[in-house]
C-alpha positions in Angstrom: -86.3 21.8 25.4 -84.4 20.5 22.4 -82.9 17.0 22.0 -79.2 16.7 22.9 -76.9 14.4 20.9 -73.5 13.3 22.2 -71.3 12.8 19.1 -68.3 10.5 19.6 -65.8 10.1 16.7 -62.0 10.4 16.8 -62.0 11.8 13.2 -62.3 15.6 13.7 -63.8 16.1 10.2 -66.5 13.5 10.7 -67.3 14.8 14.1 -67.5 18.3 12.8 -69.8 17.3 9.9 -72.1 15.4 12.2 -72.3 18.4 14.5 -73.1 20.7 11.6 -75.8 18.4 10.2 -77.5 17.7 13.5 -77.3 21.3 14.6 -78.9 22.4 11.4 -81.6 19.9 11.9 -82.4 21.5 15.3 -80.5 19.2 17.7 -78.2 20.4 20.5 -74.8 18.7 20.1 -71.9 17.9 22.3 -68.8 16.6 20.5 -66.3 14.1 22.0 -63.1 12.7 20.5 -62.9 9.6 22.6 -64.6 7.3 25.1 -63.1 9.1 28.1 -64.6 12.5 27.0 -67.9 10.9 26.3 -68.0 9.2 29.7 -67.2 12.5 31.4 -70.1 14.2 29.5 -72.5 11.3 30.4 -71.5 11.6 34.1 -71.5 15.4 34.4 -74.1 16.7 32.0 -76.9 17.9 34.1 -79.3 18.7 31.3 -79.0 15.2 29.9 -78.0 13.6 26.7 -80.9 12.1 24.8 -78.9 10.3 22.1 -75.4 8.8 21.9 -74.0 8.8 18.3 -70.8 6.9 18.4 -68.3 5.4 16.0 -67.4 1.7 16.7 -63.7 2.4 16.6 -62.8 5.1 19.1 -59.9 5.6 21.4 -60.2 5.9 25.2 -60.1 2.4 26.6 -63.3 1.0 25.0 -65.0 0.8 21.6 -68.2 2.4 20.7 -70.3 -0.7 21.4 -68.9 -0.9 24.9 -69.5 2.8 25.4 -73.1 2.3 24.3 -73.6 -0.4 26.9 -72.1 1.9 29.6 -74.3 4.8 28.5 -77.4 2.5 28.7 -76.5 1.5 32.2 -76.0 5.1 33.3 -79.0 6.4 31.4 -81.5 3.7 30.5 -83.6 6.0 28.3 -80.8 7.2 26.1 -81.1 6.5 22.4 -78.0 5.0 20.7 -76.8 5.2 17.1 -73.7 3.3 16.3 -71.8 4.1 13.1 -68.8 2.5 11.3 -67.0 2.6 8.1 -65.7 -0.9 8.6 -67.3 -4.3 8.5 -66.3 -6.3 11.5 -67.4 -9.8 12.2 -67.4 -9.2 15.9 -70.5 -7.1 15.9 -73.9 -7.3 14.4 -73.8 -4.8 11.5 -77.5 -4.8 10.9 -78.0 -2.0 13.5 -75.0 0.0 12.5 -75.3 3.2 10.4 -72.7 2.6 7.7 -70.2 5.3 6.8 -70.2 7.2 4.6 -73.8 8.3 5.6 -75.8 11.0 4.1 -77.1 14.0 6.1 -80.7 12.7 5.7 -79.7 9.2 6.9 -78.0 10.6 9.9 -80.9 12.8 10.9 -83.4 10.0 10.3 -81.4 7.6 12.5 -81.1 10.1 15.3 -84.8 10.9 15.1 -85.6 7.1 15.4 -83.3 6.8 18.4 -85.1 9.7 20.1 -88.5 8.0 19.5 -87.4 4.8 21.2 
């Protein structure tokens, strides 16, 4: 069974690139444009999502950090990778994968999230 990554980003091009990179690296991917779609997947996906890759700034009633907290409550074993192109003083940027990321950085971060 392969690892499934839920990719949440409101920018279609970024979401598509992430899907392509991670699919090519052997991951199953599920794209979502906002928090609402992501929550629906997390609630309904029977096979399970192993990793949540989310941008910090997403539409849908919550930001990516809040989505990550909800995902961890629903699925305590889910790996989380948070990404952002913005520096924001309201979150700890040390754990954030900074945009623009390279394909190798993205794949490495997702692999580390799976291993946790």
